[in-house]
N, C-alpha and C positions, 0 to 999 in steps of 0.2 A: 046829066042831072045838073041843071043850072041853079035851081033853087032848092038846095038840100042842106040847110044848116044842121051840123051835127049828125048828118046822115051817113050811111055806109054805101059805098059804091065799089063794085068789082068789075073790072074789064078784062077781057081775055078769058082763058080757061083756068080753072082752079082744080087742083088735084090733091090727093092725100086726105088725111083726116083733119079737117079744118074746123076749129071752134072760134066763132067770132067774139071779139072783145068789145063790149059796149061801154061807153063812157068817154071822158076826155083824157087826153095825154097818155094813152095806152100805147104800148108797142107790142108787136107780135113776133113770134118765132115761126119760121116756115119749116115744114117737115111733117112727118107722120107722128101721131100720138102726142101732140102738144096740148097743153091745157091753158086756159086763161082765167082771169079773175074779173068779175063784173064790178063796176064802180068807177069813181073819179080818182085820178092821181094815184093809182095803185103802184106798189113796188113789190116785186116778188124776188125773194132771195133763195138761191139754191146753194147748198153747201156740199161740196164733194171732197172726199178724202183721197188726195192723189199722193202716191208714194208712201202710203202708210206702211210701216213695218208690220207684217202680219204675224211676226213671232216665229215664223218657220226657221229662220236662221239662228235663233237663240238656242243654246243648249241649257240643260238643267243647271249646269255650273254657272252659266251667264246669269240665269234668273236668280240664283242664290246670291251672286255678287251684287246684282241690282238691289235685291232686298236688303242686303247688308249696307249698301251705299245709302239707301233710303233711311235705314235705321240710324246711321251715323248723322245724316242730315237732321233727323228729328231730335236726336239727343243734343245736337249743337244749337237747335233753334230756341228762341226765347218764347216758349209756349207755356201756358199754365201747367203746373206740375202734374195735376191729375190727367190732363189731356195728353201730355207727353208720355206718362206712364201707360195709359190705355193704348196709345198708338204703338209704342215700343212692344208692349205685350202681344198685340195683334200681329205685328211684323215678325216677331220672334216665332209665333205659332205658324205663320205662313211659311217662314223659312224652314222650320222643322218639317212641315208637311211636304215641302218641295225637295228637301234633301234626301228623303227616303229613297230606297232602291227603286220602288215604284211610287213616284210622287202622287200624293193625294191632292190632285188639282182642285177638287171641289172644296175641300177644307181650306186650302190656300186661298182660293177665290173668295170664300166666305169671309175669311179674316182680312183679306185685302179690300174687300167691299167695306168692312168696318173702318179700315184705315182711311179710305177715300172719303167716306161720309163724314168722319170726324174732322179730317183736315179741311174739307170743303166748308163744313159748318163753322169751324174755327176761323177760316179765311174771311168770313163775313163779319166777324166780331172783333178780331184781334189783328192789328197791323202785321205783326210777325207771322201770324197764320196765313195771311195773304201771300207773303213772300215765300213761305215754305210750300204752299199749295202750288204756286207758279213753278217752282223747281221740282216738286214731287210728282205733279200730274203726268209729265212725259214718261217718267220712270214707271209709274203705275200703269199707264197705257201699254207700255212694252211688255211688262210682266203679265198683265191681264190678257194680252193677245196670245201669249204663250200658253196661258191656262186654258184657253178655249177661243174658238173663232169669233164668237159673238160676245165674249166676256168683256172686252174693252169698252164696247159701246153700251152694253148693259150696265156695267159698273159705273160708268160716268154719265149715264143718262143721255147718251148721244143718239 
């Protein structure tokens, strides 16, 4: 094809499940079951969680310690008093639900969800909230993973 501006040309044999990308400045991935995006100057981002702690190695005691650590962080943070009180109350309830002989994981997850939502909302409006959210989020993810396989991603909207 000598006169094929912007055209598509394939030489040789092509195998696998191929979907053509149309537009300028695209790049393709070779292999089965790949997908492409139509248009010009596209960028596709894929986020993988590699090495994420699934919570399997945590014990109930570890989770209680993490919740206590989170509570200490919140109490020391420069947050509005009503926000701090609400978060500490939810953390306390989550900790109590976890400390039981048979942990009430659903109750703990419900309270931890409230904590995450409050801290995330506060992080958008108060500078101290942003700092505490950055520190608290990894702890919340670990605890949420222990509470249930999909809890961490559900809780944080991942």
